[in-house]
PyMOL Python script that loads the backbone (N, CA, C, O; Angstrom):
from pymol import cmd

cmd.read_pdbstr("""\
ATOM      1  N   MET A   1       0.830  -1.113  -0.033  1.00  0.00           N
ATOM      2  CA  MET A   1      -0.034   0.008   0.013  1.00  0.00           C
ATOM      3  C   MET A   1       0.907   1.273  -0.026  1.00  0.00           C
ATOM      4  O   MET A   1       1.891   1.351   0.710  1.00  0.00           O
ATOM      5  N   ASP A   2       0.582   2.183  -0.855  1.00  0.00           N
ATOM      6  CA  ASP A   2       1.336   3.445  -0.824  1.00  0.00           C
ATOM      7  C   ASP A   2       0.305   4.598  -0.862  1.00  0.00           C
ATOM      8  O   ASP A   2      -0.902   4.354  -0.887  1.00  0.00           O
ATOM      9  N   ALA A   3       0.795   5.849  -0.866  1.00  0.00           N
ATOM     10  CA  ALA A   3      -0.088   7.032  -0.680  1.00  0.00           C
ATOM     11  C   ALA A   3      -1.027   7.109  -1.888  1.00  0.00           C
ATOM     12  O   ALA A   3      -2.173   7.524  -1.714  1.00  0.00           O
ATOM     13  N   GLN A   4      -0.600   6.724  -3.128  1.00  0.00           N
ATOM     14  CA  GLN A   4      -1.451   6.804  -4.301  1.00  0.00           C
ATOM     15  C   GLN A   4      -2.586   5.812  -4.118  1.00  0.00           C
ATOM     16  O   GLN A   4      -3.746   6.169  -4.326  1.00  0.00           O
ATOM     17  N   LYS A   5      -2.294   4.602  -3.743  1.00  0.00           N
ATOM     18  CA  LYS A   5      -3.358   3.564  -3.529  1.00  0.00           C
ATOM     19  C   LYS A   5      -4.341   3.960  -2.490  1.00  0.00           C
ATOM     20  O   LYS A   5      -5.548   3.750  -2.615  1.00  0.00           O
ATOM     21  N   MET A   6      -3.765   4.573  -1.396  1.00  0.00           N
ATOM     22  CA  MET A   6      -4.655   5.051  -0.277  1.00  0.00           C
ATOM     23  C   MET A   6      -5.591   6.124  -0.751  1.00  0.00           C
ATOM     24  O   MET A   6      -6.789   6.127  -0.465  1.00  0.00           O
ATOM     25  N   LYS A   7      -4.981   7.065  -1.511  1.00  0.00           N
ATOM     26  CA  LYS A   7      -5.883   8.134  -2.058  1.00  0.00           C
ATOM     27  C   LYS A   7      -7.029   7.571  -2.895  1.00  0.00           C
ATOM     28  O   LYS A   7      -8.182   7.976  -2.748  1.00  0.00           O
ATOM     29  N   ASN A   8      -6.697   6.658  -3.750  1.00  0.00           N
ATOM     30  CA  ASN A   8      -7.680   6.023  -4.683  1.00  0.00           C
ATOM     31  C   ASN A   8      -8.719   5.237  -3.783  1.00  0.00           C
ATOM     32  O   ASN A   8      -9.909   5.310  -4.091  1.00  0.00           O
ATOM     33  N   LEU A   9      -8.354   4.538  -2.760  1.00  0.00           N
ATOM     34  CA  LEU A   9      -9.252   3.871  -1.928  1.00  0.00           C
ATOM     35  C   LEU A   9     -10.215   4.868  -1.180  1.00  0.00           C
ATOM     36  O   LEU A   9     -11.430   4.668  -1.178  1.00  0.00           O
ATOM     37  N   LEU A  10      -9.673   5.892  -0.580  1.00  0.00           N
ATOM     38  CA  LEU A  10     -10.472   6.904   0.035  1.00  0.00           C
ATOM     39  C   LEU A  10     -11.504   7.573  -0.966  1.00  0.00           C
ATOM     40  O   LEU A  10     -12.662   7.845  -0.648  1.00  0.00           O
ATOM     41  N   MET A  11     -10.976   7.795  -2.148  1.00  0.00           N
ATOM     42  CA  MET A  11     -11.827   8.536  -3.066  1.00  0.00           C
ATOM     43  C   MET A  11     -13.057   7.649  -3.475  1.00  0.00           C
ATOM     44  O   MET A  11     -14.190   8.114  -3.597  1.00  0.00           O
ATOM     45  N   GLN A  12     -12.746   6.377  -3.668  1.00  0.00           N
ATOM     46  CA  GLN A  12     -13.798   5.447  -3.927  1.00  0.00           C
ATOM     47  C   GLN A  12     -14.799   5.256  -2.837  1.00  0.00           C
ATOM     48  O   GLN A  12     -15.992   5.089  -3.094  1.00  0.00           O
ATOM     49  N   LEU A  13     -14.299   5.281  -1.555  1.00  0.00           N
ATOM     50  CA  LEU A  13     -15.185   5.135  -0.439  1.00  0.00           C
ATOM     51  C   LEU A  13     -16.047   6.328  -0.290  1.00  0.00           C
ATOM     52  O   LEU A  13     -17.254   6.196  -0.087  1.00  0.00           O
ATOM     53  N   LEU A  14     -15.472   7.504  -0.383  1.00  0.00           N
ATOM     54  CA  LEU A  14     -16.225   8.808  -0.247  1.00  0.00           C
ATOM     55  C   LEU A  14     -17.265   9.022  -1.323  1.00  0.00           C
ATOM     56  O   LEU A  14     -18.386   9.458  -1.059  1.00  0.00           O
ATOM     57  N   ALA A  15     -16.861   8.701  -2.561  1.00  0.00           N
ATOM     58  CA  ALA A  15     -17.780   8.949  -3.664  1.00  0.00           C
ATOM     59  C   ALA A  15     -18.773   7.848  -3.821  1.00  0.00           C
ATOM     60  O   ALA A  15     -19.830   8.109  -4.395  1.00  0.00           O
ATOM     61  N   GLY A  16     -18.551   6.659  -3.380  1.00  0.00           N
ATOM     62  CA  GLY A  16     -19.494   5.607  -3.537  1.00  0.00           C
ATOM     63  C   GLY A  16     -20.215   5.202  -2.261  1.00  0.00           C
ATOM     64  O   GLY A  16     -21.047   4.296  -2.300  1.00  0.00           O
ATOM     65  N   GLY A  17     -19.921   5.853  -1.109  1.00  0.00           N
ATOM     66  CA  GLY A  17     -20.517   5.472   0.088  1.00  0.00           C
ATOM     67  C   GLY A  17     -22.035   5.804   0.084  1.00  0.00           C
ATOM     68  O   GLY A  17     -22.491   6.869  -0.332  1.00  0.00           O
ATOM     69  N   ASP A  18     -22.754   4.800   0.579  1.00  0.00           N
ATOM     70  CA  ASP A  18     -24.167   5.077   0.698  1.00  0.00           C
ATOM     71  C   ASP A  18     -24.772   4.870   2.159  1.00  0.00           C
ATOM     72  O   ASP A  18     -25.981   4.849   2.392  1.00  0.00           O
ATOM     73  N   GLU A  19     -23.800   4.725   3.080  1.00  0.00           N
ATOM     74  CA  GLU A  19     -24.195   4.699   4.498  1.00  0.00           C
ATOM     75  C   GLU A  19     -24.405   6.054   5.012  1.00  0.00           C
ATOM     76  O   GLU A  19     -23.765   6.994   4.539  1.00  0.00           O
ATOM     77  N   ASP A  20     -25.252   6.213   5.940  1.00  0.00           N
ATOM     78  CA  ASP A  20     -25.527   7.531   6.584  1.00  0.00           C
ATOM     79  C   ASP A  20     -24.573   7.710   7.772  1.00  0.00           C
ATOM     80  O   ASP A  20     -24.914   7.402   8.914  1.00  0.00           O
ATOM     81  N   VAL A  21     -23.451   8.181   7.492  1.00  0.00           N
ATOM     82  CA  VAL A  21     -22.322   8.352   8.498  1.00  0.00           C
ATOM     83  C   VAL A  21     -22.490   9.687   9.294  1.00  0.00           C
ATOM     84  O   VAL A  21     -21.850   9.872  10.329  1.00  0.00           O
ATOM     85  N   LEU A  22     -23.346  10.598   8.806  1.00  0.00           N
ATOM     86  CA  LEU A  22     -23.514  11.888   9.425  1.00  0.00           C
ATOM     87  C   LEU A  22     -24.617  11.859  10.465  1.00  0.00           C
ATOM     88  O   LEU A  22     -24.742  12.776  11.276  1.00  0.00           O
ATOM     89  N   GLY A  23     -25.363  10.871  10.439  1.00  0.00           N
ATOM     90  CA  GLY A  23     -26.588  10.658  11.351  1.00  0.00           C
ATOM     91  C   GLY A  23     -27.789  11.367  10.957  1.00  0.00           C
ATOM     92  O   GLY A  23     -27.772  12.053   9.935  1.00  0.00           O
ATOM     93  N   GLU A  24     -28.780  11.271  11.638  1.00  0.00           N
ATOM     94  CA  GLU A  24     -30.097  11.788  11.218  1.00  0.00           C
ATOM     95  C   GLU A  24     -30.266  13.214  11.371  1.00  0.00           C
ATOM     96  O   GLU A  24     -31.232  13.751  10.831  1.00  0.00           O
ATOM     97  N   ASP A  25     -29.370  13.945  12.099  1.00  0.00           N
ATOM     98  CA  ASP A  25     -29.456  15.388  12.194  1.00  0.00           C
ATOM     99  C   ASP A  25     -28.877  16.121  11.056  1.00  0.00           C
ATOM    100  O   ASP A  25     -29.136  17.316  10.911  1.00  0.00           O
ATOM    101  N   GLU A  26     -28.098  15.476  10.224  1.00  0.00           N
ATOM    102  CA  GLU A  26     -27.420  16.140   9.115  1.00  0.00           C
ATOM    103  C   GLU A  26     -28.071  15.787   7.748  1.00  0.00           C
ATOM    104  O   GLU A  26     -28.285  14.611   7.452  1.00  0.00           O
ATOM    105  N   ASP A  27     -28.360  16.736   6.983  1.00  0.00           N
ATOM    106  CA  ASP A  27     -28.852  16.552   5.686  1.00  0.00           C
ATOM    107  C   ASP A  27     -27.984  16.922   4.567  1.00  0.00           C
ATOM    108  O   ASP A  27     -28.412  17.296   3.476  1.00  0.00           O
ATOM    109  N   LEU A  28     -26.620  16.792   4.908  1.00  0.00           N
ATOM    110  CA  LEU A  28     -25.627  17.261   3.982  1.00  0.00           C
ATOM    111  C   LEU A  28     -25.366  16.159   2.888  1.00  0.00           C
ATOM    112  O   LEU A  28     -25.387  14.969   3.202  1.00  0.00           O
ATOM    113  N   LEU A  29     -25.134  16.549   1.675  1.00  0.00           N
ATOM    114  CA  LEU A  29     -24.851  15.670   0.652  1.00  0.00           C
ATOM    115  C   LEU A  29     -23.473  15.903   0.111  1.00  0.00           C
ATOM    116  O   LEU A  29     -23.073  17.058  -0.032  1.00  0.00           O
ATOM    117  N   LEU A  30     -22.748  14.908  -0.188  1.00  0.00           N
ATOM    118  CA  LEU A  30     -21.428  15.055  -0.802  1.00  0.00           C
ATOM    119  C   LEU A  30     -21.605  15.560  -2.266  1.00  0.00           C
ATOM    120  O   LEU A  30     -22.292  14.926  -3.067  1.00  0.00           O
ATOM    121  N   SER A  31     -21.024  16.612  -2.566  1.00  0.00           N
ATOM    122  CA  SER A  31     -21.187  17.216  -3.910  1.00  0.00           C
ATOM    123  C   SER A  31     -19.978  16.843  -4.869  1.00  0.00           C
ATOM    124  O   SER A  31     -20.171  16.673  -6.073  1.00  0.00           O
ATOM    125  N   GLU A  32     -18.776  16.727  -4.312  1.00  0.00           N
ATOM    126  CA  GLU A  32     -17.691  16.449  -5.173  1.00  0.00           C
ATOM    127  C   GLU A  32     -16.460  15.916  -4.412  1.00  0.00           C
ATOM    128  O   GLU A  32     -16.149  16.382  -3.316  1.00  0.00           O
ATOM    129  N   VAL A  33     -15.814  14.995  -4.973  1.00  0.00           N
ATOM    130  CA  VAL A  33     -14.391  14.523  -4.457  1.00  0.00           C
ATOM    131  C   VAL A  33     -13.522  14.619  -5.551  1.00  0.00           C
ATOM    132  O   VAL A  33     -13.783  14.082  -6.628  1.00  0.00           O
ATOM    133  N   ARG A  34     -12.326  15.383  -5.307  1.00  0.00           N
ATOM    134  CA  ARG A  34     -11.283  15.499  -6.434  1.00  0.00           C
ATOM    135  C   ARG A  34      -9.888  15.252  -5.821  1.00  0.00           C
ATOM    136  O   ARG A  34      -9.683  15.491  -4.631  1.00  0.00           O
ATOM    137  N   THR A  35      -9.049  14.831  -6.539  1.00  0.00           N
ATOM    138  CA  THR A  35      -7.655  14.687  -6.163  1.00  0.00           C
ATOM    139  C   THR A  35      -7.013  16.063  -6.028  1.00  0.00           C
ATOM    140  O   THR A  35      -7.523  17.007  -6.633  1.00  0.00           O
ATOM    141  N   PHE A  36      -5.949  16.238  -5.289  1.00  0.00           N
ATOM    142  CA  PHE A  36      -5.267  17.533  -5.196  1.00  0.00           C
ATOM    143  C   PHE A  36      -4.877  18.048  -6.578  1.00  0.00           C
ATOM    144  O   PHE A  36      -4.988  19.229  -6.908  1.00  0.00           O
ATOM    145  N   LYS A  37      -4.411  17.070  -7.363  1.00  0.00           N
ATOM    146  CA  LYS A  37      -3.993  17.428  -8.773  1.00  0.00           C
ATOM    147  C   LYS A  37      -5.053  17.898  -9.541  1.00  0.00           C
ATOM    148  O   LYS A  37      -4.890  18.904 -10.231  1.00  0.00           O
ATOM    149  N   ASP A  38      -6.299  17.211  -9.513  1.00  0.00           N
ATOM    150  CA  ASP A  38      -7.429  17.683 -10.366  1.00  0.00           C
ATOM    151  C   ASP A  38      -7.998  19.029  -9.719  1.00  0.00           C
ATOM    152  O   ASP A  38      -8.606  19.807 -10.456  1.00  0.00           O
ATOM    153  N   ALA A  39      -7.832  19.313  -8.445  1.00  0.00           N
ATOM    154  CA  ALA A  39      -8.351  20.519  -7.900  1.00  0.00           C
ATOM    155  C   ALA A  39      -7.380  21.723  -7.984  1.00  0.00           C
ATOM    156  O   ALA A  39      -7.713  22.873  -7.697  1.00  0.00           O
ATOM    157  N   GLY A  40      -6.202  21.369  -8.385  1.00  0.00           N
ATOM    158  CA  GLY A  40      -5.168  22.513  -8.637  1.00  0.00           C
ATOM    159  C   GLY A  40      -4.472  22.849  -7.388  1.00  0.00           C
ATOM    160  O   GLY A  40      -3.892  23.932  -7.300  1.00  0.00           O
ATOM    161  N   VAL A  41      -4.483  21.941  -6.333  1.00  0.00           N
ATOM    162  CA  VAL A  41      -3.835  22.257  -5.087  1.00  0.00           C
ATOM    163  C   VAL A  41      -2.286  22.022  -5.320  1.00  0.00           C
ATOM    164  O   VAL A  41      -1.841  20.986  -5.815  1.00  0.00           O
ATOM    165  N   CYS A  42      -1.547  23.047  -4.928  1.00  0.00           N
ATOM    166  CA  CYS A  42      -0.058  23.084  -5.122  1.00  0.00           C
ATOM    167  C   CYS A  42       0.606  22.453  -4.061  1.00  0.00           C
ATOM    168  O   CYS A  42       0.846  23.094  -3.038  1.00  0.00           O
ATOM    169  N   THR A  43       0.967  21.158  -4.186  1.00  0.00           N
ATOM    170  CA  THR A  43       1.582  20.390  -3.162  1.00  0.00           C
ATOM    171  C   THR A  43       2.210  19.164  -3.770  1.00  0.00           C
ATOM    172  O   THR A  43       1.784  18.740  -4.844  1.00  0.00           O
ATOM    173  N   TYR A  44       3.193  18.581  -3.143  1.00  0.00           N
ATOM    174  CA  TYR A  44       3.826  17.339  -3.554  1.00  0.00           C
ATOM    175  C   TYR A  44       3.136  16.082  -2.875  1.00  0.00           C
ATOM    176  O   TYR A  44       3.435  14.934  -3.204  1.00  0.00           O
ATOM    177  N   ASN A  45       2.199  16.379  -1.911  1.00  0.00           N
ATOM    178  CA  ASN A  45       1.538  15.333  -1.189  1.00  0.00           C
ATOM    179  C   ASN A  45       0.448  14.825  -1.949  1.00  0.00           C
ATOM    180  O   ASN A  45      -0.034  15.520  -2.844  1.00  0.00           O
ATOM    181  N   GLU A  46      -0.044  13.561  -1.666  1.00  0.00           N
ATOM    182  CA  GLU A  46      -1.224  13.078  -2.295  1.00  0.00           C
ATOM    183  C   GLU A  46      -2.369  13.503  -1.384  1.00  0.00           C
ATOM    184  O   GLU A  46      -2.146  13.675  -0.185  1.00  0.00           O
ATOM    185  N   GLY A  47      -3.560  13.676  -1.890  1.00  0.00           N
ATOM    186  CA  GLY A  47      -4.654  14.016  -1.089  1.00  0.00           C
ATOM    187  C   GLY A  47      -5.944  14.263  -1.937  1.00  0.00           C
ATOM    188  O   GLY A  47      -5.947  14.162  -3.164  1.00  0.00           O
ATOM    189  N   LEU A  48      -7.076  14.603  -1.168  1.00  0.00           N
ATOM    190  CA  LEU A  48      -8.318  14.789  -1.704  1.00  0.00           C
ATOM    191  C   LEU A  48      -8.955  16.115  -1.255  1.00  0.00           C
ATOM    192  O   LEU A  48      -8.754  16.594  -0.139  1.00  0.00           O
ATOM    193  N   VAL A  49      -9.745  16.686  -2.206  1.00  0.00           N
ATOM    194  CA  VAL A  49     -10.575  17.804  -1.812  1.00  0.00           C
ATOM    195  C   VAL A  49     -11.947  17.351  -1.788  1.00  0.00           C
ATOM    196  O   VAL A  49     -12.421  16.805  -2.784  1.00  0.00           O
ATOM    197  N   VAL A  50     -12.665  17.540  -0.677  1.00  0.00           N
ATOM    198  CA  VAL A  50     -14.004  17.044  -0.514  1.00  0.00           C
ATOM    199  C   VAL A  50     -14.946  18.246  -0.361  1.00  0.00           C
ATOM    200  O   VAL A  50     -14.737  19.098   0.502  1.00  0.00           O
ATOM    201  N   ASN A  51     -15.973  18.306  -1.196  1.00  0.00           N
ATOM    202  CA  ASN A  51     -16.920  19.324  -1.174  1.00  0.00           C
ATOM    203  C   ASN A  51     -18.267  18.861  -0.807  1.00  0.00           C
ATOM    204  O   ASN A  51     -18.741  17.836  -1.297  1.00  0.00           O
ATOM    205  N   TRP A  52     -18.935  19.642   0.099  1.00  0.00           N
ATOM    206  CA  TRP A  52     -20.292  19.258   0.491  1.00  0.00           C
ATOM    207  C   TRP A  52     -21.287  20.259  -0.065  1.00  0.00           C
ATOM    208  O   TRP A  52     -20.894  21.352  -0.474  1.00  0.00           O
ATOM    209  N   ASP A  53     -22.554  19.915  -0.088  1.00  0.00           N
ATOM    210  CA  ASP A  53     -23.530  20.797  -0.653  1.00  0.00           C
ATOM    211  C   ASP A  53     -23.865  22.089   0.134  1.00  0.00           C
ATOM    212  O   ASP A  53     -24.618  22.954  -0.312  1.00  0.00           O
ATOM    213  N   ASP A  54     -23.310  22.149   1.220  1.00  0.00           N
ATOM    214  CA  ASP A  54     -23.413  23.448   2.024  1.00  0.00           C
ATOM    215  C   ASP A  54     -22.317  24.417   1.834  1.00  0.00           C
ATOM    216  O   ASP A  54     -22.159  25.366   2.602  1.00  0.00           O
ATOM    217  N   ASP A  55     -21.516  24.175   0.761  1.00  0.00           N
ATOM    218  CA  ASP A  55     -20.395  24.988   0.293  1.00  0.00           C
ATOM    219  C   ASP A  55     -19.134  24.807   1.257  1.00  0.00           C
ATOM    220  O   ASP A  55     -18.210  25.615   1.175  1.00  0.00           O
ATOM    221  N   THR A  56     -19.091  23.769   2.156  1.00  0.00           N
ATOM    222  CA  THR A  56     -17.937  23.533   2.917  1.00  0.00           C
ATOM    223  C   THR A  56     -16.969  22.619   2.149  1.00  0.00           C
ATOM    224  O   THR A  56     -17.374  21.760   1.365  1.00  0.00           O
ATOM    225  N   GLU A  57     -15.713  22.836   2.400  1.00  0.00           N
ATOM    226  CA  GLU A  57     -14.679  22.082   1.662  1.00  0.00           C
ATOM    227  C   GLU A  57     -13.660  21.560   2.609  1.00  0.00           C
ATOM    228  O   GLU A  57     -13.271  22.291   3.520  1.00  0.00           O
ATOM    229  N   PHE A  58     -13.201  20.364   2.470  1.00  0.00           N
ATOM    230  CA  PHE A  58     -12.089  19.821   3.299  1.00  0.00           C
ATOM    231  C   PHE A  58     -11.029  19.325   2.433  1.00  0.00           C
ATOM    232  O   PHE A  58     -11.322  18.720   1.402  1.00  0.00           O
ATOM    233  N   GLN A  59      -9.797  19.537   2.778  1.00  0.00           N
ATOM    234  CA  GLN A  59      -8.605  18.952   2.138  1.00  0.00           C
ATOM    235  C   GLN A  59      -8.093  17.893   3.022  1.00  0.00           C
ATOM    236  O   GLN A  59      -7.803  18.146   4.192  1.00  0.00           O
ATOM    237  N   ILE A  60      -7.965  16.679   2.499  1.00  0.00           N
ATOM    238  CA  ILE A  60      -7.408  15.470   3.211  1.00  0.00           C
ATOM    239  C   ILE A  60      -6.080  15.160   2.623  1.00  0.00           C
ATOM    240  O   ILE A  60      -5.978  14.784   1.455  1.00  0.00           O
ATOM    241  N   THR A  61      -5.062  15.310   3.411  1.00  0.00           N
ATOM    242  CA  THR A  61      -3.635  15.072   2.986  1.00  0.00           C
ATOM    243  C   THR A  61      -3.357  13.654   3.377  1.00  0.00           C
ATOM    244  O   THR A  61      -3.632  13.223   4.497  1.00  0.00           O
ATOM    245  N   ILE A  62      -2.788  12.918   2.402  1.00  0.00           N
ATOM    246  CA  ILE A  62      -2.403  11.473   2.659  1.00  0.00           C
ATOM    247  C   ILE A  62      -0.837  11.426   2.676  1.00  0.00           C
ATOM    248  O   ILE A  62      -0.164  11.715   1.686  1.00  0.00           O
ATOM    249  N   VAL A  63      -0.322  11.048   3.853  1.00  0.00           N
ATOM    250  CA  VAL A  63       1.154  10.979   4.042  1.00  0.00           C
ATOM    251  C   VAL A  63       1.422   9.596   4.639  1.00  0.00           C
ATOM    252  O   VAL A  63       0.898   9.213   5.685  1.00  0.00           O
ATOM    253  N   GLN A  64       2.241   8.901   3.930  1.00  0.00           N
ATOM    254  CA  GLN A  64       2.606   7.559   4.393  1.00  0.00           C
ATOM    255  C   GLN A  64       3.641   7.625   5.503  1.00  0.00           C
ATOM    256  O   GLN A  64       4.673   8.280   5.353  1.00  0.00           O
ATOM    257  N   SER A  65       3.372   6.946   6.625  1.00  0.00           N
ATOM    258  CA  SER A  65       4.310   6.901   7.751  1.00  0.00           C
ATOM    259  C   SER A  65       5.459   5.922   7.368  1.00  0.00           C
ATOM    260  O   SER A  65       5.289   4.989   6.583  1.00  0.00           O
ATOM    261  N   GLU A  66       6.578   6.189   7.950  1.00  0.00           N
ATOM    262  CA  GLU A  66       7.716   5.336   7.687  1.00  0.00           C
ATOM    263  C   GLU A  66       7.721   4.104   8.561  1.00  0.00           C
ATOM    264  O   GLU A  66       8.627   3.277   8.457  1.00  0.00           O
TER     265      GLU A  66
END
""", "prot")
cmd.dss("prot")
cmd.show_as("cartoon", "prot")
cmd.util.cbc("prot")
cmd.orient("prot")
């Protein structure tokens, strides 16, 4: 397993997840998941940009431990 494979796995889980992980109180919908490269984030790290329908955005950096 490397950072690239971990990024791909997380992207699939986030984009394809159908379980209600936010609970009944949240009506948020995932609007987009992009890689750092696709989102134009200037970094050498692997990662994902996660956007929700309430206009919030999270950047998830993936760094492999030694």
